[in-house]
VMD Tcl script that draws the C-alpha trace (Angstrom):
set ca {
  {-10.00 10.27 3.99}
  {-12.05 7.42 2.35}
  {-8.60 6.22 0.58}
  {-6.28 6.54 3.61}
  {-9.41 4.48 5.79}
  {-9.77 1.63 2.98}
  {-5.63 1.58 3.15}
  {-5.68 1.44 6.72}
  {-8.08 -1.02 6.97}
  {-6.51 -3.16 4.68}
  {-2.83 -2.88 6.18}
  {-4.70 -3.38 9.38}
  {-5.87 -6.95 7.81}
  {-2.67 -7.77 6.34}
  {-0.47 -7.34 9.69}
  {-3.36 -9.44 11.54}
  {-2.91 -12.12 8.61}
  {1.08 -12.16 8.94}
  {0.76 -12.10 13.09}
  {-1.89 -15.16 12.92}
  {0.38 -16.61 10.66}
  {3.53 -16.31 12.73}
  {1.40 -18.04 15.79}
  {0.51 -20.97 13.37}
  {3.72 -21.47 12.44}
  {5.24 -21.32 16.15}
  {2.21 -23.75 17.43}
  {1.02 -20.80 19.80}
  {-2.26 -20.02 17.90}
  {-5.02 -20.66 20.55}
  {-9.07 -20.46 19.73}
  {-11.60 -19.71 22.10}
  {-14.40 -22.32 21.08}
  {-18.01 -21.37 22.35}
  {-21.24 -22.06 21.03}
  {-22.24 -19.53 18.02}
  {-24.75 -18.09 15.59}
  {-22.82 -18.22 12.07}
  {-25.44 -16.34 10.83}
  {-24.75 -13.53 13.19}
  {-21.09 -13.78 12.56}
  {-21.93 -13.45 8.59}
  {-23.80 -10.49 9.04}
  {-21.56 -8.75 11.07}
  {-18.56 -9.39 8.81}
  {-21.15 -7.81 6.24}
  {-21.86 -4.90 8.11}
  {-18.34 -4.04 8.29}
  {-17.95 -4.00 4.57}
  {-21.21 -2.30 3.95}
  {-19.65 0.94 2.97}
  {-16.86 -0.39 0.88}
  {-19.77 -2.33 -1.18}
  {-22.02 0.71 -1.82}
  {-18.90 2.65 -2.71}
  {-17.34 0.11 -5.40}
  {-20.88 -0.88 -6.81}
  {-21.08 -4.10 -6.08}
  {-24.44 -5.89 -5.70}
  {-24.25 -8.43 -2.88}
  {-26.89 -11.03 -2.55}
  {-27.32 -12.61 0.75}
  {-29.32 -15.96 1.21}
  {-28.67 -16.57 5.03}
  {-30.82 -19.42 6.15}
  {-32.71 -17.76 9.45}
  {-32.54 -20.68 11.72}
  {-29.24 -22.33 11.58}
  {-28.25 -24.45 14.19}
  {-25.59 -23.32 16.94}
  {-21.88 -24.25 16.45}
  {-18.92 -24.28 18.43}
  {-16.69 -21.58 16.72}
  {-14.18 -19.41 17.72}
  {-16.28 -16.03 16.52}
  {-13.13 -14.08 15.89}
  {-11.45 -16.56 13.55}
  {-14.37 -17.45 11.63}
  {-14.98 -13.86 10.79}
  {-11.64 -13.35 9.90}
  {-11.82 -16.57 7.56}
  {-15.06 -14.98 6.03}
  {-13.43 -11.31 5.55}
  {-10.64 -13.20 3.72}
  {-12.40 -14.88 1.72}
  {-14.32 -11.38 0.91}
  {-11.71 -9.42 0.41}
  {-10.51 -11.95 -2.09}
  {-13.73 -11.47 -4.03}
  {-13.87 -7.75 -4.14}
  {-9.82 -7.84 -5.29}
  {-10.55 -10.52 -8.22}
  {-13.92 -9.33 -9.10}
  {-12.60 -7.13 -12.29}
  {-15.85 -5.69 -13.73}
  {-18.21 -8.06 -12.49}
  {-19.25 -6.82 -9.13}
  {-21.72 -9.13 -8.00}
  {-21.18 -11.60 -4.86}
  {-23.43 -14.28 -3.08}
  {-23.05 -15.22 0.20}
  {-25.30 -18.11 0.96}
  {-25.15 -20.13 4.48}
  {-27.67 -23.29 4.99}
  {-27.80 -26.52 6.41}
  {-26.47 -29.55 4.16}
  {-27.22 -32.75 5.87}
  {-25.50 -32.78 9.20}
  {-23.21 -29.95 8.23}
  {-23.17 -25.92 8.02}
  {-22.68 -24.33 4.91}
  {-21.13 -21.11 3.90}
  {-20.72 -20.18 0.18}
  {-19.07 -16.96 -0.86}
  {-19.41 -16.63 -4.66}
  {-18.26 -13.89 -7.32}
  {-18.01 -13.66 -10.94}
  {-14.80 -12.38 -11.47}
  {-11.55 -13.60 -13.05}
  {-11.54 -17.30 -11.92}
  {-8.68 -19.37 -10.93}
  {-7.42 -22.09 -13.49}
  {-8.21 -25.38 -12.45}
  {-4.89 -26.79 -12.13}
  {-3.77 -24.11 -9.50}
  {-7.21 -24.86 -7.15}
  {-4.91 -27.04 -4.75}
  {-2.03 -24.93 -4.65}
  {-3.79 -21.60 -3.64}
  {-4.54 -22.67 -0.03}
  {-0.48 -22.88 0.37}
  {1.13 -20.32 1.97}
  {2.34 -17.39 -0.07}
  {1.20 -19.11 -3.25}
  {-0.39 -16.62 -5.64}
  {-2.14 -17.61 -8.90}
  {0.62 -16.97 -11.97}
  {-1.62 -14.77 -13.74}
  {-0.63 -11.18 -14.49}
  {-4.00 -9.94 -13.54}
  {-3.62 -11.52 -10.05}
  {-0.48 -9.78 -9.64}
  {-1.74 -6.35 -10.21}
  {-3.81 -6.96 -6.85}
  {-1.78 -6.32 -3.43}
  {-1.94 -8.87 -1.34}
  {0.65 -11.18 0.84}
  {-0.35 -14.69 -0.31}
  {-1.56 -15.62 3.27}
  {-5.28 -15.42 3.53}
  {-6.76 -18.53 1.70}
  {-3.61 -20.46 3.90}
  {-5.37 -18.73 6.88}
  {-8.64 -19.49 6.21}
  {-7.68 -23.30 5.65}
  {-5.90 -23.68 9.13}
  {-9.19 -21.76 10.64}
  {-11.59 -23.72 9.02}
  {-9.92 -27.04 9.92}
  {-9.19 -26.06 13.17}
  {-13.15 -25.97 13.50}
  {-13.14 -29.14 12.28}
  {-14.29 -28.26 8.79}
  {-13.41 -28.22 5.25}
  {-12.97 -25.81 2.71}
  {-13.35 -26.31 -1.55}
  {-13.18 -24.07 -4.39}
  {-14.86 -24.52 -7.65}
  {-13.84 -21.92 -10.04}
  {-12.90 -21.23 -13.75}
  {-10.93 -18.82 -15.32}
  {-13.28 -15.84 -16.48}
  {-16.42 -17.28 -14.91}
  {-15.54 -16.82 -10.91}
  {-14.93 -18.60 -7.92}
  {-17.17 -20.15 -5.36}
  {-15.55 -21.04 -1.78}
  {-17.52 -23.27 0.28}
  {-17.23 -23.90 3.60}
  {-18.60 -27.19 5.44}
}
mol new
graphics top color blue
foreach p $ca { graphics top sphere $p radius 0.5 }
foreach p [lrange $ca 0 end-1] q [lrange $ca 1 end] { graphics top cylinder $p $q radius 0.2 }
display resetview
């Protein structure tokens, strides 16, 4: 039952990513912007992962600033972006099962950081990982299931919210994705 549930959830996310990607490519993707609480969005996404976190032995450290200012967001789209980043952190963590999620205000921006201590990304490939269908050319990465659309969708969602996403990563030392 757990395996079927996990695979069903994974396939649903992949289908959603592909459908959203096709809407983006066709210029038909729309967002429903409204004032929202980003801390609540992050908490809700984390809540949906509680079962996976506890069963896979991950240690998740959260530092979510409680008094974040409201921001104009599409809650579902931002939840999808956070979910895609968490999926990658889970998939590419290897034996280092530690994740860190931090939300805070940084000057006039809201900052969301998702960090893992996994296999990392070579510096030469940092800019390419946000391209559609791109997957790092490392054997360890190709053993993990995926479409190569997740980070491209995250970038589109964040840029549609007038934000930026960046990555800091070294091979063997993990990755930190920062949304502003």
